[in-house]
Structure formats: C-alpha cells, structure tokens
N, C-alpha and C positions, 0 to 999 in steps of 0.2 A: 491331300494335304491343301485344302483349299484356305484362303486367307482368314476364315472365321474360326478356324481350329487352333487351338493354343498348346495342344498336346506336343511335348518335345520330341524332336525328331533327330536322330543322329546320323551323321554323314561318315561312315566307315572308309577310312583311307587305304586299308588293306584288309585282305580277306583272311585274316586270322582272328579267332575269338579272343577279345582283348581280356578276357577273365582267365585265359589258360596262360599259366606263367611258365609251363615247360618249354614252349617255343621260344619264349623270350630269353629263357635262361641258356639254351642251347646257342641260339644264334648270338646272344651276348658274349658268350664264352669264345665263341669263333671269332666274333670282331675283336675282343681283347688280345687274344692270341695273334691275331694278325697284326694289329697295332704294335704289340711288343716285338713280335718277329721284325717288323720293319724298323723299328728304333734300333734294335740290335744289329742290323745289317745295313743301317744308314749309309755309311760310308761306301761300301761295296755296291748297293743299289744305285747310288747316284754317280759312281765313276763312269769312266767312257768304255768300260768294258760290259754292255749290255747283255748279259748271258742268258741262256735258257732258263736258269733258276731266278733270275731278275724277272723275267717275263712273267713266270709262274706267280712270283710275289705280287707283281703290279695287278695281275688278275684277281688274285685274292684281295687285294687291298680295294680294288673296284667293287668287289662283290660285298664285303663286309665292313668296309669303312666309309666308301662313298654311298653306298645304299642308304644307311641310317641318316645322313646328312640330306639326301634327296628325299626320303620320306618327312622328315621334319619341315622341307620346304612345301612338299606336297599338302601336309596338314595346314601349312600355313596360308597356302593358296585356297583353302576351303574356308579358312577363319576370315581373311581380310575381304573375300568375296562376299561373305555373309555379311560383314559390317557395310560394305559398299552398298549392298542392297538394302540396307536399314533392317536386317533380320538380327534378333538378339541371339547372342551366343552364350549358352550358359555351361558350356563344358568344352574342355580341350584336352585330349589324352594323346599321348606320346610315347611309344615303347620300342624306340630304335628300329624295329623293322614293321611297326604297325601303328595305327593312330586313328583317331576319331575326332570329330567336332560335333557337339550336340547343339542344337538350335531350338529356340521357342518363341511364341508369339506369332503375330500376323506374317504369313508368308503364302506365296503362291507356289503351284506345282512347277512353274517356270522359274521361280526364285531357286528352288530345291534342284532343279536340272542344272542351273548354271553353277550353283556351288559345288555339285557334284563334278561337273566339267572341269572346273578351275583348278582343283588339285592335279589332274591329269594333265591338262595343258601344261602346269608348272613342271611336273616331273619330265615329260618329253621335251619341254622347252630346254630345260637344263642339260638333258642328255645330248640334244642338238647343239647347244652351245659349246659343250664340253668336246665334242667330236669335232665341230669345225674349229675350235680353238687349237687342238692338238694337231690337225691337218695343218693349220695356217702358221703357227707360231714356230718357224723353223729354228729361231736361236734359242728356244727352250731345249734343255738336254734330253735326249731320247727316252729315258725313263720318264719322265714327265709327261712327254707327248703321247707315249704309248698309253700311259694310264689314262690321260684325258681321253684319247681315241676310244680305247677299249672300254672305259668306264662310261663313256657316253652312249656308245653303243648298245651295252647292256641296258642301261636305263631306258633308251628308246625302245628296245625289244621288249623289255619287262611292261613299259607303259602302253604299248600298242597291240601287244600278243598276248604275253603270259597273263597278266592282270586281267583283261577283259575275258580270257578264257576261264581263269579260276573263279571270277566274280560271278559271271553268268552260269556256270555250271554248278556252284555252290548256291546260288540264289543270294548272294551276300555281298554288299559292297557298291562303290560307285555306279558299276556299269549295269546294275539292276535298274537304277533310276535313270541312267543315259539312255536305256534301249527299252524304257517303258511305253506301254500302249497309251498312257496318258498324256504323253508328250509326242504323239507320232510325227508330226511335222519335224519337230527338232531332231527326233530319233533318225528319221530318214535322212536329213540333212547331214547328221553326224556320221552316219553309215557311209554315204558317199565319200565325206572327208576321210574317213577312217580307212576305207578301201584304198583311196587313191595315195593316202600316206603309205600304206604297206606297199603297194605297187612300187613307187618310188623309192622306198628303201631296198627293196629286192633288186630293182635295175641298178640302183647306185652301187650295192654292195658287189653285184656280178661284174659291172664295168669297172669300177675303180676303188670300192671299198676293201675288198680283200687284199688287193694290190697296195694300197695305203697303209693297211695294218703290217703287212709283210716288209715293205719298204722301210717303214719307222722302226719296226722291231728287230730287223736285221741290219740296219744302218746302210742300206744299199739304195737311199733315195737319189742320189747323183747317178749312179749307173742306171737305175730304172728311169729317171728323167731324161737322161742322154738317149736311151733307147727308144722312148715313147716321141721324143722330138724327132728322131730319125724317121720314125714311122710316120709322123704328121707331115714331115716334109715331103713324102713321096708314100702316101698310102696304098697305092696299087703295086708296091714292090715286095713280093712275098719274101723276099730274103731278110728284109728289115724286121718282119714279122716273125720269122724263125730265129732271127737272133734273140729277140726277147724271149720267145719261148724256151729257147736253148739255154738262156740265163736262168730262168725258173727251174728248169728240169734238173740243172746241174746242181742246184741247191735243194733238191728234194721237193720242191713245190709243184708236183705234177698237176694239180687242180688248176693251177694259175696258168701252167704252161699249156693244159688243154684249152682253157677258156681263150688264151692268146691265139691258138691255132684256130678255134672255132671262128673267132672274130676275123683272121685273116681270111678265111674262107668267104666269109659274108662280103669282105671288101674286094678279095681278089678274084673270087670264083673258084672253080674246081681245079686248081693248079696241082698237078700230079705230085710235085715235091712238098707240098703242104699237107696233102692226103696221106703221103708216106709218114709225114712227122705225126698225123693224127693216128694213122695204124700203129706206130711204134708206141705212142702214148697209151693207147688203148691196151695194147698188149702188156705193157709195164703195170696197167692198173688192173689187169686180169679181166678185162671187159672184151671177151673175145668176139661177140656178136657184133659190137662197134668196130673191132678191127676188121672183121670180115667184109663189114659194108663200106667202110672206108677204103680199103684196098681194092675192092671192085670199082668204085668210083674212080680211083686214081688210075687203074688198068684201062677204064674207058677213053681216058685222055691220050693226048699225044706226048708221050714221055720218052726221054732218052733211055737206053738200056741200064744206065746206072742207076736209075729210079725204077723202071719196071721190074728188074730183078729183085730188089728188095721187097717190092709190093707183092710179086708172086710168092716169095719166101715167107713173108709176114701171113699173106693169106693161107699158105699151106699151114704153117704153124698154128694159126689161130684155129683152124678146121680140126687139126691134129688134137689140139687141147680141148676142143667141144667134142671129140670122140666121133668124128664123122669121117672115117677113113676113104669111102667111096667118093667124097667130094675132096679130099685133101690130095689123094693121089694125082689126079689131072693136074693140079697146081705144082706138084712136085716135078712133074714131067717137063714142065716149061722152064726149069731151072738149069743153069750151066755154070762152071767154074767161073770165077772163084766162089760165088755165093752157094754154089752147090757142095763145096768142099767145107763149108762151115759146119763145125761140129754140132751146133743146135739143128741145122738143117738135116744133117746125116742122121741124128738122133731120131728126129721126128719123121723122116721118111722111112728109117728102119721100122717104126712102130706101125706106120700104116701099110708097109709092105707085108709085114708079119700078119696083119689083121686081113690083108687081102689074100693070104694064102702063098705069097711070094717068098721062097727061102733066101733071096738076096736081101730081106729085111735083116736077118742075122749079120750079114757082112756089115751092114752100115754100122749096126750096133758094137761089132767088134772093132770097127775102124774107130769109133768114139773112144772105145777102152784104151786102144792102143795109142790114140793122139793125146789124151789127157792124163796129168800126172795121177797118182795114186792118192786116193782121199777126196778128190774134186767130187763135187755133188753130181753133176751130170754125169761122171763115169760111174758113180755108185748107182745111179739110176739105170744106166746102160747095162751093168753088170746085174742088176735085179731083175731087168726085164729078159736079159739071156737066161736066167734061171727060171723064169716063167711066172714072175709075180712082180708088183710094183714096190718100190723101195717104202718100207713103213718106218725105219728109224731116221728121221729127218726133222730139222727144225723148219716147221711149216711158217712161211712169211705171209701167208693169207691173213687178212682181217679175221677175229675171232668168230664174227658171224657166218664165215665161210667155211670154217673148220668143223669137223665131226664127221662129215661124209667120207666117201671114198677119196683116194688121194688122186690129184690130176695126173695125166700122163707124164709130166715133168715140170719143173719149175722154169718154163722156157720165157724168156724175156723177147722184145722185139729185135730184129736183124736191121 
C-alpha cells in the first residue's frame, strides 16, 4: 500500500466476517438479554449484599455490555488516527462485536500500520483504565468496582492475547498488518512491547491481581489489607504469611493460599512449618507429587516434633495416594500417637500394610470402621477395602478432567 495507490483498504477491527449476520444476531441477543437481566435485578445488584449471583451477572455485563462499547471505541481509534494522518476515510462499520474502517487515497505502509495499531491501543488502554479505576476507587460500591476490574481485565486479555491469536491464525484483522514483513522494524518493536506487556500482566496477576479480584468480590479488602500490612512490617516472620494463607484457605481460595505460602518460602526460606502448610495445601488440591516434595524438604530442616509428625503423616498419605506402598510404609513407621491414631493415617497405613502382605493392615481398617459413624465416607471406603475392592458408589469431588479412571485409594486430605 504505497502512497501512489488509491485502491480502498479496510482496517478490520474484529476477526469476524462483517457480512455474516448470524454472529451479530447471537451476540446481540446475548447482549440484550444481559442488559434486560441487569435492569430487572438492578436493586439487588447494587445493594450491599454482593452475592455469587451478582458476581456472575457482573461478568456477563463485562462480556456482553462493556465489550460492544470498547469495540466502538476501538473503531473510533482507527477512524481518528486515519484522520490525524491525513488519510481519507470512506467507510465506517460497527456491529456491536465487530467493525471496520475503510480508507482510500494516498497513504504509506507506515500509515496503515499506525491506523491498525491505534484501535488496539485504545482497547488495551480502556481496559487498563477500567481495572485501575476499579482498584483505586474505594468509595464506589463493590458491584461497580468488581465490574470495572473484571471488565478491564477481560479487555486487556482480549486485546493482548485472544484477538492477536485469532487474527494471526485466521489471516484477518489488525494483527496481520501489525506483524507484517513490510513493516519489519515496527513489527519487531511492537513484538518486544507486546511480550513485555504480557509478562507484566502475568506477574501482576500472580502477585496482586487475583488477590485484588477476590478481595473486592468477597468484601474482605480490609482484612486482606491488614494481613498484608502485618507481613510488610515483618516480611521474615513466617507466622504472618501463614495467617494470610489460612485466611484464603478457610474461604476456599486454595490457589491464593498456595501462592501466599510459595511467596513466604521465597522470603523466609525453607521453614518447616511453612513447608507443612504447602504440603497440606498440595494434599487438598490432589497434587500428590508436590506434597511429597514439600514434605521431604520440610523434614530436612530442624523442626519440632509437632511439625515433623504431620510432615511424616502427609508424606505417607501422599505416597499412599500415589499407590507407592514400598515408599509409604517407611514413612508410616516414623509416626507415633496422637498422629498415628488419626483415622486417615490408620486407613492409609492399613492399605500399604495389606499391599505389603502384612495382615495387620486389616486391623487398621477395622479400627477405622469402629471409630467412625455409620455412613461416614472414609468408613465406607474402609469397609469396601476390607471386602477386597475400592468404593464405587461415591460422590467424586475431583475435577471432571481427573475423573473416569480408577478411583483413588481414598479421598484423603492433609493432616
């Protein structure tokens, strides 16, 4: 597209075929339904009780209502950049979730590159502004802040990840021009900035982003801020890190709890009590190999018996879950009461003793049956094992991608 050519060129703002009305109709209906649902639930959405249903609605609004607004701004970014460069605009198309700007007359390859870039800068900039506003505007009600942060993050991820992948793989859209060989220097510079932006986004998300979304959505910003302030005042104190991790774990946010424990290990070193927390979290998440490695790291340290015993127990249970009785049995042999009397430990030791040919394993399983009330899940597992088979009729708590294979030795969590 050198300056001598006058053939019209289109800058497509979204990777959908503008002539296809099916996508417009489907997404348009979804946007309308979301908007109607928001209006009907307006009072409940904006009240002080920000429920799981409200969070789901906020995400729907971010996808189906905010996105068309950002798409319009995206196309306007193309439009006004073309005008600023003196390029004549002969067509502007907007379809809620896609759009395009058609230009004609003299323009250079660099002009077209800048026009293509501008819409994406606007999209990412709007997303960044939304996320920053939702984080900073503490006086705005939680639904509004949550919508701003989540909506902003969705726009950033779409602008930096989803749209580039779709555009380049389909050979259609802004990113084909942005990474064209005809603008090699500009494309390389953009590539460096693009990668740096993605790295910054991932680092922010892992360090503070997910925590921010959780705190705003759950209304626990005050508690999280206080726990963070305590950590910052004494970052080498593992107890303060564990207090924050426990706060997350008790609210079902195991990934945040795990990230906090891993950060504590970076700051405090291999403290056995922190490694015990990592071991337990790994057990709750079904990450048996991680539990084994964390427990072994903790056992290498100088820990009191109240830490060493749970480390041995979790190491033994994780190896049991991995069906490695030859490694699990020596770990069980390091246990003593009261940890040895825990029904989960007795059950696990019973399994590995039976696998090792030790008839005492049945005694362990029978002790579990005697200790637990009828109908208890672990008791039912023990009864099934005493009958010579794993329990088949149970509510599998594992993620769907982990189901379908043979059942585990038992649904054992961390000790």
